[in-house]
Each structure stands twice: as C-alpha cells, then as structure tokens.
N, C-alpha and C positions, 0 to 999 in steps of 0.2 A: 578888671578892666574899668577904667576911670570913666565917668560920663563925658569928659571931654574927648577920650580917644573914641567912644561910641559915637558922639556927635560929628567928629570928623570922618570916621569910617563912613556915616549915613551920608554925609554931604559930599565925599568922594564917589560913592555909588550913585547918587543923584546926577553928579556931573558927567561921570561915564555914560549913563542912560541919555542924559540930556545931549550928549555929543554924537552917540548913536543915531537918536533919532534926527538931528540936523543933518548928519552924513546922509541918510537915507532920503531925506526932503530936498537935497540940492537938485536944481532943475538939471535936467538931462540936455546935453548939447546934441541936437537931433542933426543940426546942420553938419556936424563933425562926422556923425555916423554915416550921413549921406556921402560925404566926401571919401570915407574910408572905404565904402562899397563900391562907388564909382570908380576909385584909384583900383579895387580889386578888379573890376570888370576890365580895365585896360590889361591888367597882367593876365587875366583869364584869358582875353583875346589872344595875347602874345602867346600865351601856352598852347592854344589851338594851332596857332601857326607852327610852333616847335614840334609838334607831332610827340610830345612827352606825355604818356598816360599818367605816370606817376605826378607830375606836376599838375595836371589836370584834376586828379582826383583828390590832390591837396585842397582844392577850392570848398571840399565839402566836408561836413561834419562826420564823425564816424558812423553816426546812426541815419544818415542822410538817405532819402528816397528819390530816385529819380524816374518820372513817368513820361514815357513817349508813346505817341498813338503807334497801335500795332505790336508793340512790345510789352512782355510782362515787366511789372515795377523791377528797378534795380534798388536793393537795399544794403546799405554799408558800402564804405569807401573801395572794400575788394572787389565787389561785384561791379562797382561804377568804373573801377580801373580795368577790370577785365573787358567789360563791353566797350569802354572807351578806346582801348588798345586795338581790338578788332575793327573797330570803326574807323579810326585813323589810319589803318594800313591799307584800306582801300585805294585803289589807284584813283587819281585825280581828287582825293578828298580835300576840301576846304571847309570850315565853319567860322562864321562870325556872327556876333549878336551886339545889340545895343539896347539899352533900356532907355524908354521914354517916360518912365516914373519911378520914383524911389520914395516910398513912404516908410517913416519909422515911428513906431509906438512911442507916445508921450513918456512911458516908463522906460524906454530904452533899451528893452528886453528882446525885441522883435522888429524886424524890419521886412520888406517885401518890394520886389521890382517887377516891373512889366515892360516889355518890348518886344521887338522882333529879331528873328534869327534867318540866317540864309546858310544852307548847307549844299555843296556840290560834290558829287561822286561820278563815275564813269559807269556808262552803260556796259554791263559785262559782254554784251552780244556785239554792239556796234562800237564800243569804245567812246561814243560820244558824251559829253557832259550831260548830267542829269541835275538839276538844281531844285531843291525844294525850300520854300520860304514860309514862314509862318509867325505865330506870336508864342511867348512864353511868359511864365510867371515863376518867381525864384522867392521863396522866404529865407531869410537868414535869422540865426542866433549868434550872439558873441559865445565864444569858448571860454573856459577858464581864464585863459591868457588874454582875454579881451579882443581877439582876432574874430572877426565877421565870418562866419562859414555858411554856406547853403546848407539847408535840412530838407526842403522840398524843392524839386526843380521840374516844372511840367511844361512840355511843349505841345503845341496844337498846330499842325501844318495847316495853311490856308486851303489847300487842295487835297483831296483823298489820295 
C-alpha cells in the first residue's frame, strides 16, 4: 500500500471519529422533549376516557413499573394492562391527571413529570361516587424509536 493511500485512510478515519464526536456533543432540545411529553399526556388522558386498556398500557415502556398506594408494584406492560383493564371496568370509573412540572435531563436520555390526579369510582354498597385525589411522579425514557414512554409511575393519594 502506498504511503499516500495510508495517509488518506488515516485522514478518513480521523474525519469519521471527529464527526461521531460532533454528533454526540450536539445540544439536546429539551423544550422539544417537554412538548413531546405534554402532547403524550393529552393523548394519555384521552385514552383514560376511552376505556381502552391496550392504549393505556402503550404509554409505558415494556419494563415499566407502576407503584400505587395499597397495591403491589405492577411490572411490565402485560401486568399494567391487566390491572388497568380491571380498574376501568369498575362502574363510574373516571381518571384524569395533569402535570405541573416536566424536567428533562440535559443529556436528553431521561425526563420526569410531577402533577396531580383525580380518580372516581362508585361505592359498591351505595352506588355513590367516591373520588380520590393525589399527586404523582412519572419518569420517562425514550425508546429506540425516539418515542418517550413511562418507565416508573408512582401515585400518592392525598388521603389514606
């Protein structure tokens, strides 16, 4: 191999390494990520109204964990979908949430939201509506396709 070919190969390798480093150092558009999560929250609330457990479970990553007071953790979308299906089948069931804060890591690989929720069901004995309000925290990660999914979802009722 001629010294010119070796020199060109080395320059090409350096150029590729430099491009890779430049790509990794691009600033993350955290505002775009916040918008994506807020848009997902609008769809997520609509999915609660739809009563479709499959669509609700789709907001979670496959390895997601949901923690609710008084219940064992739900791990994975199959468990989340099953529990959600039972929950939304209760008479008078309604659920809505709203974030009051969305934080995104500067690296763009993690985000978290905090907000409040309100859930209504019917008392099985009286048929009267029973409402529980509380706060929540949700941690998100982007999937391989770039879509942000919940990986940890934790609710805390305001009253026991």
